[in-house]
C-alpha positions in Angstrom: 18.1 58.7 -8.9 21.5 59.2 -7.6 24.1 60.2 -10.2 27.4 60.3 -8.3 28.8 58.7 -4.8 32.0 60.0 -4.2 33.8 60.6 -7.4 32.0 57.3 -8.8 29.6 58.1 -11.7 26.2 55.9 -11.1 25.0 54.2 -14.5 21.9 52.3 -13.2 21.2 49.8 -10.6 21.9 46.3 -11.0 20.1 44.6 -8.3 18.6 44.8 -4.8 19.6 42.6 -1.4 17.6 42.4 1.6 19.7 45.5 3.2 21.9 46.7 0.1 21.6 48.1 -3.3 24.0 47.6 -6.0 24.7 50.0 -8.7 27.0 49.8 -11.8 29.4 52.7 -11.3 32.6 54.2 -13.0 36.0 55.3 -11.6 37.4 58.2 -13.1 40.7 57.4 -11.4 41.4 54.2 -12.7 39.1 54.1 -15.8 36.9 51.2 -15.3 33.4 50.1 -13.9 32.8 48.8 -11.1 30.0 47.3 -8.7 29.0 50.3 -6.0 27.2 48.5 -2.9 25.6 50.6 -0.7 23.2 50.2 2.2 19.3 50.7 1.4 18.1 54.0 3.0 16.2 52.8 5.9 19.3 50.9 7.0 22.1 53.4 6.1 20.7 55.4 8.9 21.4 52.6 11.7 24.7 52.9 13.5 25.0 49.4 13.9 24.5 48.5 10.2 27.0 51.2 9.1 29.5 49.4 11.1 28.8 46.0 9.9 28.8 47.3 6.5 32.4 48.7 6.4 33.7 45.8 8.2 32.9 43.8 5.2 35.2 46.2 3.4 37.8 46.1 6.0 37.5 41.9 5.8 37.2 41.8 2.2 40.1 44.6 1.7 42.7 42.3 3.4 42.0 39.5 0.6 43.8 39.2 -2.7 43.1 36.3 -4.7 41.8 35.2 -8.5 38.7 33.3 -6.7 37.5 36.1 -4.2 35.8 39.5 -5.4 38.5 42.3 -5.6 37.5 45.4 -3.2 38.7 48.8 -5.0 37.5 51.6 -2.6 35.9 52.0 0.0 34.2 55.2 1.6 31.4 57.4 2.9 29.4 60.2 0.7 26.8 62.0 2.7 26.5 60.1 5.2 26.0 57.0 3.2 28.9 54.1 3.3 29.6 52.6 0.0 32.2 49.9 -1.4 33.6 49.8 -4.9 33.9 46.4 -5.8 35.1 44.5 -9.0 32.2 44.2 -11.4 31.6 40.6 -12.3 30.0 39.6 -15.9 27.6 36.8 -15.0 25.1 35.1 -12.8 25.3 33.9 -9.3 25.9 29.8 -9.1 22.2 29.7 -7.9 21.2 31.4 -11.0 23.8 29.4 -13.3 22.2 25.9 -12.2 18.8 27.2 -12.7 19.5 28.2 -16.4 21.7 25.4 -17.1 20.0 22.7 -15.2 22.4 19.6 -13.6 26.0 20.2 -14.3 28.6 17.6 -15.1 30.8 16.4 -12.2 34.0 17.3 -13.5 32.5 21.0 -13.8 30.9 20.5 -10.4 34.4 19.3 -9.0 36.3 22.5 -10.7 33.7 24.9 -8.7 34.2 23.1 -5.7 38.0 23.3 -6.3 38.1 27.2 -6.9 35.8 27.9 -3.8 38.2 25.7 -1.6 40.8 27.6 -2.8 39.4 30.7 -2.2 38.7 29.5 1.6 42.1 28.2 2.0 43.4 31.6 1.3 40.9 33.7 3.6 41.3 30.9 6.3 45.1 31.5 6.0 44.2 35.3 6.4 42.3 34.5 9.5 39.1 35.5 7.7 36.0 33.1 7.9 33.3 33.7 5.3 30.4 32.4 7.4 27.8 32.8 4.7 29.1 30.2 1.5 26.3 29.3 -0.4 25.0 29.6 -4.0 23.7 33.2 -4.2 27.3 34.2 -2.8 29.4 32.4 -5.5 29.5 34.5 -9.1 29.9 32.7 -12.0 32.0 34.3 -14.4 32.7 32.1 -17.4 30.5 29.2 -18.9 32.9 26.7 -18.1 32.8 27.0 -14.2 35.0 29.7 -13.5 33.4 31.2 -10.0 34.5 34.1 -7.6 33.7 34.0 -3.9 32.0 37.2 -2.8 29.6 39.1 -0.3 32.0 38.9 2.6 29.1 40.8 4.6 29.0 38.6 7.9 32.5 37.3 7.6 35.0 38.1 10.6 38.3 38.0 11.5 39.5 35.5 13.9 42.2 37.3 15.4 40.2 39.6 17.7 40.5 42.8 15.6 38.1 45.8 15.9 36.7 44.5 12.5 35.3 41.4 14.4 34.4 42.5 17.5 30.7 43.5 16.6 29.8 40.3 15.3 31.6 37.8 17.2 29.1 36.2 18.8 26.0 36.9 16.4 24.8 33.8 15.0 24.7 34.8 11.2 24.6 32.8 7.8 21.9 31.3 5.7 20.2 28.6 7.6 20.4 25.6 5.0 24.2 26.1 4.6 24.9 27.0 8.5 27.4 24.5 10.2 26.2 23.3 13.7 29.0 25.2 15.5 27.7 28.2 13.9 24.0 27.7 14.8 25.2 26.9 18.5 26.9 30.7 18.3 29.8 28.9 19.7 33.5 30.1 18.5 34.0 28.9 14.4 36.7 28.5 12.3 37.5 27.6 8.5 36.2 24.1 9.0 32.7 26.0 9.3 33.1 27.3 5.9 34.1 23.8 4.7 30.7 22.5 6.2 28.8 24.9 3.9 31.1 24.2 1.0 29.8 20.8 1.8 26.2 21.4 1.7 26.9 23.6 -1.8 28.4 20.7 -3.2 25.7 18.1 -1.9 23.0 20.8 -3.7 25.3 20.8 -7.2 25.0 17.0 -7.0 21.6 16.0 -5.8 19.7 19.2 -6.7 18.8 19.9 -3.0 20.2 20.6 0.3 20.8 17.8 2.9 18.4 19.1 5.5 15.0 20.6 5.0 12.2 21.8 7.2 8.7 23.7 7.3 10.1 25.9 9.9 13.6 27.4 10.6 13.7 26.2 14.3 12.8 22.9 12.7 15.7 23.0 9.9 18.3 24.2 12.4 17.1 21.1 14.9 17.6 18.8 12.1 21.4 20.3 11.3 22.4 20.1 14.9 20.9 16.3 15.5 20.1 14.5 12.1 22.9 12.6 10.3 23.2 14.2 6.9 21.0 11.6 4.8 23.4 9.8 1.9 23.5 11.9 -1.3 21.5 10.5 -4.1 23.2 12.1 -7.4 21.4 13.1 -10.5 24.1 11.8 -12.3 24.6 7.8 -11.9 27.9 7.9 -12.7 29.3 10.3 -10.1 32.0 8.9 -8.4 32.0 6.8 -5.0 35.2 8.7 -4.1 33.2 12.3 -4.4 30.3 11.4 -2.4 32.7 10.3 0.4 34.1 13.6 0.3 30.7 15.2 0.7 29.9 13.0 3.8 33.3 14.1 5.2 32.4 17.8 5.0 29.2 17.2 6.5 30.4 15.7 9.9 28.9 17.1 12.6 32.3 17.6 14.4 34.8 19.8 13.1 37.4 17.7 13.9 36.2 14.8 11.4 36.0 17.0 8.2 38.9 18.3 6.2 41.1 20.5 8.5 41.7 22.9 5.5 40.9 24.1 1.8 44.0 22.7 0.9 43.3 19.3 2.4 40.2 19.0 0.6 41.6 20.3 -2.8 44.1 17.3 -2.9 41.0 15.1 -2.6 39.0 16.7 -5.4 41.7 16.7 -7.7 42.8 13.1 -7.6 38.9 12.3 -8.1 39.1 14.9 -11.2 42.2 13.2 -12.3 40.6 9.8 -12.3 37.9 10.9 -14.2 40.0 12.7 -16.6 41.9 9.5 -17.3 38.5 7.9 -18.3 37.8 10.2 -20.6 41.6 10.4 -22.3 42.2 8.1 -25.1 45.8 6.7 -23.6 48.4 5.5 -25.9 50.3 2.5 -25.2 50.0 -0.4 -22.9 46.7 0.2 -20.5 46.2 -1.7 -17.2 43.3 -3.6 -16.5 41.3 -2.1 -13.9 40.4 -4.1 -10.8 36.8 -3.4 -11.4 37.1 -4.7 -14.5 39.0 -7.8 -14.4 36.8 -8.9 -11.2 33.9 -8.2 -12.6 34.8 -10.2 -15.7 36.4 -13.1 -13.3 33.6 -13.5 -11.3 31.1 -13.1 -14.6 32.8 -16.0 -16.2 32.8 -18.3 -13.1 29.0 -17.4 -12.3 28.2 -18.2 -15.9 30.3 -21.4 -16.3 28.5 -22.6 -12.9 25.3 -21.3 -13.9 25.3 -22.7 -17.5 26.6 -26.1 -16.3 24.2 -26.6 -13.3 21.1 -25.1 -15.8 22.4 -27.7 -18.6 21.9 -30.6 -16.0 18.7 -29.2 -15.1 17.1 -28.8 -18.5 18.6 -32.2 -19.6 17.1 -34.2 -16.8 13.5 -32.2 -17.2 13.7 -32.9 -20.7 14.0 -36.5 -20.1 11.2 -36.6 -17.6 9.0 -34.8 -19.5 9.7 -37.1 -22.4 8.9 -40.0 -20.0 5.7 -38.4 -18.9 4.6 -38.0 -22.6 5.5 -41.9 -23.0 3.8 -42.8 -20.6 0.7 -40.5 -21.4 0.5 -42.1 -24.9 1.2 -45.7 -23.9 -2.2 -45.6 -21.6 -4.2 -43.8 -23.8 -3.2 -46.3 -26.6 -3.9 -49.0 -24.3 -7.0 -47.6 -22.8 -8.3 -47.3 -26.8 -7.5 -50.6 -27.4 -9.3 -52.1 -25.1 -12.2 -49.9 -25.9 -12.1 -51.2 -29.5 -11.6 -54.9 -28.9 -15.4 -55.6 -28.6 -16.1 -53.7 -32.6 -13.3 -55.1 -33.9 -14.5 -59.0 -32.8 -18.1 -58.0 -34.2 -16.3 -56.7 -37.3 -18.2 -53.8 -36.7 -16.4 -51.1 -39.0 -18.8 -48.0 -38.6 -18.2 -48.1 -35.1 -14.8 -48.0 -34.8 -14.9 -45.4 -37.4 -16.9 -43.8 -35.1 -14.8 -44.2 -32.4 -11.7 -42.8 -34.5 -13.4 -40.0 -35.9 -14.3 -39.2 -32.0 -10.8 -39.2 -30.9 -9.3 -37.6 -33.8 -11.2 -34.1 -32.4 -8.5 -34.2 -29.7 -5.6 -32.0 -31.3 -2.8 -33.8 -29.8 -3.9 -37.0 -31.8 -2.4 -36.4 -35.4 -3.1 -40.1 -36.5 -5.1 -43.1 -35.8 -5.5 -46.8 -37.4 -6.9 -49.7 -36.4 -6.0 -53.1 -38.4 -7.6 -56.3 -38.1 -5.9 -59.8 -37.4 -5.3 -59.9 -41.5 -3.3 -56.7 -41.1 -5.6 -54.6 -43.2 -6.6 -51.3 -42.0 -10.6 -51.0 -41.0 -10.7 -47.4 -39.5 -8.2 -44.7 -39.8 -8.2 -41.0 -39.5 -6.7 -40.9 -43.1 -9.7 -42.7 -45.3 -7.2 -43.7 -47.7 -5.6 -46.1 -45.7 -8.8 -47.9 -45.0 -8.7 -51.3 -46.7 -4.7 -51.0 -47.3 -2.4 -53.2 -45.5 -0.9 -51.9 -42.3 2.6 -50.8 -42.7 4.7 -51.5 -39.6 7.6 -48.6 -39.0 11.1 -49.5 -39.3 13.2 -51.3 -36.5 15.6 -48.5 -36.4 13.2 -45.8 -35.4 11.8 -47.6 -32.7 12.4 -45.6 -29.5 11.0 -48.1 -26.5 9.1 -51.2 -26.1 6.9 -52.0 -23.0 5.5 -55.8 -22.9 3.8 -56.0 -26.3 3.4 -52.2 -27.3 6.1 -50.3 -29.0 6.9 -46.8 -29.6 8.6 -45.3 -32.8 9.5 -41.8 -33.7 7.6 -40.5 -37.1 6.9 -38.0 -39.0 3.5 -36.8 -41.5 3.8 -36.0 -45.0 4.8 -32.4 -44.4 7.9 -33.4 -42.1 6.2 -32.6 -38.7 7.6 -35.3 -36.2 5.2 -37.1 -33.9 5.4 -40.2 -31.5 3.8 -43.5 -33.0 2.5 -45.8 -30.4 1.3 -49.3 -31.7 -0.5 -52.0 -29.1 -2.0 -55.0 -30.0 -6.1 -55.2 -29.5 -6.8 -58.5 -27.3 -10.1 -60.1 -26.6 -9.8 -62.5 -23.7 -6.1 -62.8 -24.5 -6.8 -63.5 -28.3 -5.0 -61.0 -30.4 -7.8 -59.7 -32.8 -5.2 -56.8 -34.3 -3.5 -53.6 -33.8 -3.8 -49.9 -32.8 -1.9 -47.1 -34.1 -1.9 -43.7 -32.3 0.3 -40.8 -33.3 0.6 -37.7 -30.7 2.1 -34.9 -31.7 5.2 -33.7 -30.2 4.4 -29.9 -30.6 3.1 -29.1 -26.6 6.1 -31.4 -25.6 8.7 -28.8 -27.8 6.8 -25.7 -26.9 7.0 -26.8 -23.2 11.3 -27.4 -23.8 11.5 -24.2 -25.5 9.7 -22.4 -22.7 11.7 -23.8 -19.9 14.7 -23.4 -22.0 13.6 -19.6 -22.3 13.0 -19.6 -18.5 16.4 -21.0 -17.6 18.2 -18.7 -20.0 16.5 -15.5 -18.5 17.0 -16.5 -15.1 20.8 -17.1 -16.0 21.1 -13.7 -17.8 19.3 -12.0 -14.5 22.1 -13.7 -12.1 24.8 -12.9 -14.6 23.7 -9.4 -14.7 23.3 -9.2 -10.9 27.0 -10.8 -10.3 28.1 -8.2 -12.8 26.5 -5.1 -11.2 27.4 -6.3 -8.0 31.1 -7.2 -8.4 31.5 -4.1 -10.4 29.9 -1.9 -7.8 31.8 -3.9 -4.8 35.5 -3.3 -6.6 34.3 0.5 -7.3 33.7 0.9 -3.5 37.1 -0.7 -3.1 39.0 1.5 -5.4 37.7 4.5 -3.1 40.1 3.7 -0.1 42.9 2.2 -2.2 43.2 5.1 -3.8 42.5 7.6 -0.6 45.5 5.4 0.9 47.9 5.6 -1.9 47.4 9.4 -2.1 48.0 9.8 1.4 51.2 7.4 1.0 52.3 9.7 -1.8 52.2 12.8 0.9 54.2 11.0 3.7 56.6 10.3 0.4 56.8 14.2 -0.3 57.5 14.9 3.3 54.2 16.0 4.4 54.1 14.3 7.6 50.9 16.3 8.5 48.7 14.8 6.2 45.7 12.9 7.6 43.2 10.5 6.1 39.7 12.3 7.3 37.7 9.9 5.7 35.7 7.4 8.0 34.5 3.9 7.0 32.7 1.2 8.9 35.0 -1.7 7.6 38.5 -3.3 8.0 39.5 -0.1 5.9 38.7 2.2 8.9 42.0 -0.1 10.7 44.0 0.7 8.0 43.4 4.5 8.1 43.9 4.7 11.9 47.3 2.7 11.4 48.1 5.4 8.6 47.5 8.3 10.9 48.9 6.5 13.7 52.3 6.3 11.4 51.6 10.0 10.3 51.4 11.2 14.2 54.8 9.1 15.0 56.6 10.4 12.1 55.5 14.0 12.6 56.8 14.0 16.3 60.1 12.1 15.1 60.4 15.0 12.6 59.5 17.8 15.2 61.8 16.4 17.9 64.9 15.9 15.1 64.1 19.7 14.1 64.0 20.9 17.8 67.2 18.9 18.3 69.1 20.4 15.4 67.5 23.7 16.7 69.0 23.5 19.7 72.4 21.9 19.0 73.3 24.6 16.2 73.5 27.8 18.4 76.2 25.9 20.5 78.3 24.7 17.2 78.1 28.5 16.3 78.7 29.7 19.9 75.3 32.1 19.4 73.0 32.6 22.2 70.1 31.8 20.4 68.6 29.8 17.8 66.2 31.5 14.9 62.6 30.6 15.6 61.3 27.7 13.3 58.8 29.0 11.0 54.9 27.7 11.7 52.3 27.1 9.5 48.7 28.2 10.0 46.5 25.4 10.6 42.4 26.8 10.6 
């Protein structure tokens, strides 16, 4: 094994890639440990790979950003090119997620902000990474600090020598490649932002948006199929963050975020909202719309449903009571007719047999037959036989139908039942009276079942309304907050700000109106600056105005 590479001392191998090997090295000039990246022997012998390898150093060497791995040295030792770079103590993002599992939403946002910031810097230096993926992002701390690495297929958009060898090469990792990158057409920083959108989708959902058994099938889906909605593993993921992912994955680069800075603004706004939820605020708090609307809608529905169910329960209860009374009156009348002949013949045995037979019915809790003299001749209660029949008090009478009467009564244990009284007649002559007591347990159970079903229906309805109102109000807050932030940018004089979010409702018109307003304001501002630039030299008597500084827009 090699022990030296140039002036660097090698201290073991850190890892191997498809075409490269990375060693732990020591640079005596700066007195620090480094990561030394070299080509594998079979590729080091090929000139095209050596040029591409050194192109990475030239491209990455132009970048100095805390979110990008630092290049300290580049050279060739005994015909073997090498890059000496910052030694990172930490796994790749792919390994980090595999070890830790699902990351908190705010950690995901923190990682995305850092990557977007690093890419925004690189894009302003005219460098496009072209291979943003979890394996090319190093996690340097447990709280989610990251650095972008491996600019092996990055290129300069300026057309310099460093970029000419790869300008028309389709390179990248298929799952994370943008549609324009697959087509091999000219790309810019928005292609990297698409790849960042795939990384963000993967962090939230646990998988990339497109799948395919073969590479060609995967590339076809990326080119032609709409990105499926992101189904986050964390149900509390803000809808606004999902909208950001959807915007990043737009097929047309013009519909994505146009710069990393623009993306960072939205990510920080979402993170601020989450931070506000987590912090314990002091002083007066506003009641969010989603809470107020949910409470108001829930209260209105609760009152309406409760009144409606109350009326239904009352009417159904009355209907069931009438049904029970009709059943009891009919049964009493039938028994009175059946017992008339036995009472006429004074056949006590037959009458008691009839009473005992009917007493098998669990609903009948009391049955008694009394003769014309008012004495009980047959009864379910043997002690009452021969005793005078006691007529219930008038205040307990519930209803009267013809010669039949219905009373409310209770047994010795205090259990209520309905007492039906009917005359026993034969050839229109009254021979005695019949008493039938029917239990109200079935009626009570039916009422309880009905009430429980109605309460369950009301709770399900209320739950549905609460969830629906809350979700709808949350969805409504996303475009409102987006518009508020955009107007804040206008107030700060950032007339180049545009809303990139697209919707299929009335807010699309609002966003279009905002963008049109921003276009008009920006045009007026540029016109005013142009007028000032033209007028200033004439006032000073100079021959030409100083050029207006321009801002790089990827």
